[in-house]
N, C-alpha and C positions, 0 to 999 in steps of 0.2 A: 119310558114315559113317552117317547116319540110315537110308539105304536098306538097309543091311546089318546093322543092330542092333549096330554096333561101338561100343565105349566108348573106344578109343584106336587110333591108327594111326601108322605111320612109313613114310617113303619113303626108300629107299636108292638111291644111284646109284654105279656103278663109277667109280673114279678114272681119270685119264689113263693111268697105268701099267698099268691093268687087273688090279691085284692085290688091291685093297681096295674094299669097299663102304662108303660113308660116308653117314650120315643127313643128308639135305638139308632135310627137313621132317618135322614130327611134330605130331600133334594129341592133346592130353590127356596127353602124356608129358613128363618132365623131360629136355630135350635133353642136359643135362650128364651124365646117367646112361646115355645111349645110346652104345654103343661101336661103332666101325667093326669090320668083320670081314673076314677074308681070303676072297678069291674061290675059293680051293681048299680052304676049311675045310668039310668035309662033315659036320660035327657040329652038335648043337644044333637049334634050331627050323628052321634053313634047310637042313639036310643033305638031307632028302628032296627039297626043291625043286631043289637042284643035281644030284642024282643022276637024277631023273626029268624035270626041266625041265617041271614041271607044278604046278598049284595043290596046295598041301599044307594039310591040315586036321589040327591037333593037338588032341585032346580031352584035357583035364586034369581031374583030380579035385582041386578046390580044397581039400578036406580034407587031402589027402596030398601035395600038390605043393610043391616048394621054388621053383618058377618064379614070380617076382614081377615084374610090370610096375610101374615107378615112374612115377606120374602127377604132375601138378602139385600135387596135394593130398596124396596118400599112395600107398603101394604097394598093388596088388591082385593077386589070383591069378585070371586069366581062366579061364573054363570051356572056351573054345576060342580057338585062334589060327589064322588063315588067312594063309598066305604065298603071294603072287602074283608069279610071275616075269614080267618083261617081257623077251621074247626077240627080238633083232634079229640077223638073219643067223646063226642057230644059237647065239648067245651070250646069256647072261643079262646084261643091261646095267643092269637096275634091279629092285628088289624092293619090293613093297608088303606091309606086315604090318598085319593088322587083329586086334584082340583084343576079345573079348566076355565080359562077366560071365555072360550068360544063354545063350550059345551061338548058333550060326547055324542058321537054318532051311534047308530044301531050297530055298525061294524065294530066300533070300539067296545061296546058292551058285550057283544058276542065274543070278541077276542078275550076280554077279561074272563068271561064265563068259561071259555075253552081252556084257560090256563089254571083254573082253580085247583084241579087235582094235582097238577105239577107244583103249584105254590104250597099246597098242603103237605105233599110228600117232602119237599125241600125243607119246609119249616120243621117238620117232624124229625128229619135227619139232622138238622142243625141243633135242635133241642136235645136229641139223643147223643150227639157228639159232645155237646156241652156237659151232659150228665156223665158220660164216660170219662171226659177229661177231669171232672171233679173227683170221680172214683179213683182215677190213676193218681192224682195228687194225694188223696187220702191214703192209698196203698203205699205210695213212696214214703210218706211220713211215718206210717206204721212200720214199714220195712226198716227205715233208719233207726227208729226206736228199738226194734228187735236186734239190729246189729249192735247198737250201743249196749243193750242188755247182755248179748252174747259175749262181748268184749269183757264186760264186768264179771260175768260168770266164769270165763276162762281165767281171769286174774285170780278169782277166789279159788278156783280148782287148783291152780299152781301153788297158791299159798297153802291150801290143805295138803297137797302132795308133799310140799317142803316140810310142813309140820309133821306129817306122818313119817317122812324119812328121818327127821331129827329124833322123833320118838323111838323109831326102830333102832337107830344108831345108839341112842342113849341106853335103851334096854339091852342091846347086845354088848355094850361096853360094861354094863353093870353085872352081867353074868359071866 
């Protein structure tokens, strides 16, 4: 945040159903006040981002704005809000919002633009890791189920062998 002169930030990630963005992390904001929003909601501070799939800069007039960022201490009206979409395979999968009391310089915007590819790569890696972790959990669960089935099959095999031995002994005693 210090490189971009931001006073608050939030990171949103699309949910599994791909219909809602949920805040997964924030700095300087009251997380309880941050609401999820629909991925098809093209209004508010994120509308331009979804329509253009590009960084959006909203300049506010703190004297006449009703837009308030609720921080951990109090609410503030930022001078500018930058919304940064993370796009993977043509879809916005994550959104980063930065708010500044003094505004963003041209250098700040160029810096944000220069790290977009890195942000996208890292987000994709995080999402891939999460999917891999889910697959690992599923495989462990299936493995445990198979181990339990194998134990049961071994017990049944022993019972069948015992029954077969008893039958063989019985038949040999009868002859």
